[in-house]
VMD Tcl script that draws the C-alpha trace (Angstrom):
set ca {
  {114.48 75.97 99.29}
  {112.56 77.33 102.28}
  {113.13 80.99 103.14}
  {114.65 81.69 106.56}
  {112.02 82.99 109.02}
  {109.45 83.18 106.22}
  {106.36 83.78 108.37}
  {108.07 86.33 110.61}
  {109.37 88.31 107.63}
  {105.92 88.19 106.02}
  {104.42 89.77 109.15}
  {107.10 92.47 109.35}
  {106.77 93.41 105.67}
  {102.99 93.50 106.04}
  {103.35 95.97 108.91}
  {105.78 98.09 106.87}
  {103.40 98.07 103.89}
  {100.57 99.28 106.12}
  {102.72 102.15 107.40}
  {103.74 103.09 103.86}
  {100.17 102.92 102.58}
  {99.01 105.31 105.30}
  {101.96 107.74 105.34}
  {103.30 107.46 101.79}
  {106.81 108.69 101.11}
  {108.40 111.97 102.16}
  {108.71 111.76 105.95}
  {111.90 111.46 107.96}
  {113.08 107.99 108.96}
  {112.17 108.67 112.61}
  {108.49 109.11 111.64}
  {108.41 105.73 109.90}
  {110.23 104.12 112.81}
  {107.65 105.38 115.30}
  {104.72 104.37 113.09}
  {106.22 100.92 112.43}
  {106.65 100.36 116.17}
  {102.96 101.17 116.66}
  {101.93 98.86 113.81}
  {104.08 95.98 115.03}
  {102.68 96.39 118.54}
  {99.12 96.31 117.17}
  {99.73 92.99 115.37}
  {101.81 91.44 118.16}
  {105.22 91.32 116.50}
  {107.80 91.13 119.30}
  {110.54 93.71 118.84}
  {113.17 95.82 120.51}
  {113.57 99.32 119.13}
  {116.94 101.08 118.93}
  {118.56 98.03 120.49}
  {122.24 98.27 121.32}
  {124.07 95.26 119.92}
  {127.62 94.24 120.68}
  {130.06 94.16 117.79}
  {132.43 91.22 117.54}
  {135.94 91.61 116.20}
  {137.87 88.37 115.83}
  {137.61 86.75 119.27}
  {136.83 90.00 121.10}
  {133.83 92.20 121.73}
  {134.35 95.87 120.94}
  {133.45 98.64 123.40}
  {131.41 100.38 120.70}
  {127.88 99.20 119.99}
  {125.70 99.16 116.92}
  {122.22 100.60 117.47}
  {119.71 98.61 115.43}
  {116.52 100.34 114.32}
  {114.68 97.16 115.34}
  {115.39 93.57 116.24}
  {112.23 91.53 115.75}
  {111.53 88.07 117.16}
  {114.98 88.34 118.77}
  {116.52 87.17 115.48}
  {115.72 89.56 112.59}
  {117.55 92.86 112.17}
  {115.59 95.74 110.60}
  {117.38 98.71 109.10}
  {115.03 101.48 108.01}
  {115.68 104.16 105.40}
  {113.66 107.06 104.02}
  {115.66 107.77 100.88}
  {114.93 108.28 97.19}
  {116.86 105.05 96.47}
  {118.87 102.35 98.21}
  {122.52 102.19 97.19}
  {125.17 99.51 97.41}
  {126.53 101.46 100.38}
  {123.33 100.76 102.32}
  {123.44 97.10 101.30}
  {127.03 96.86 102.51}
  {126.02 98.54 105.76}
  {123.38 95.94 106.64}
  {125.65 93.05 105.64}
  {128.36 94.46 107.91}
  {125.84 94.77 110.77}
  {124.82 91.14 110.31}
  {128.41 89.98 110.25}
  {129.42 92.02 113.28}
  {126.41 91.01 115.37}
  {126.09 87.35 114.34}
  {122.42 87.85 113.43}
  {121.55 85.67 110.42}
  {118.77 87.67 108.72}
  {118.39 91.36 108.04}
  {115.73 93.41 106.29}
  {116.55 96.72 104.65}
  {113.29 98.65 104.32}
  {113.06 101.92 102.41}
  {109.99 104.10 102.95}
  {111.33 106.92 100.76}
  {110.10 105.68 97.38}
  {106.58 105.71 95.90}
  {106.27 102.00 96.63}
  {107.77 100.34 99.69}
  {111.13 98.78 98.87}
  {112.57 95.97 100.97}
  {115.35 93.43 100.62}
  {116.28 90.33 102.63}
  {119.93 89.80 103.53}
  {121.37 86.59 104.91}
  {124.69 86.29 106.69}
}
mol new
graphics top color blue
foreach p $ca { graphics top sphere $p radius 0.5 }
foreach p [lrange $ca 0 end-1] q [lrange $ca 1 end] { graphics top cylinder $p $q radius 0.2 }
display resetview
């Protein structure tokens, strides 16, 4: 079975690995977000940073918005963390974001561990 947006995800994870290899772990999430934006710009990954996304509820759109760390290629949601470990709470969070925004693929990327940790989530 072919992975959804395989090449795009490969590029994004490569950029995140480069950021992690240079900075290591221990910085705040905002530092990784800024560095990742620079890296993705350098390798021509199209993205919107801190994009406001409408949240759907049944047949209505809520007045509140979700602010995505990144939306890449106009179809992949990136949620960044800088934590000692990812929990099921964080996994639930990204799945809820995908469901509420109708985006099919999300990446949860954690810069807070010794090695970069990332997971793909499909809605």
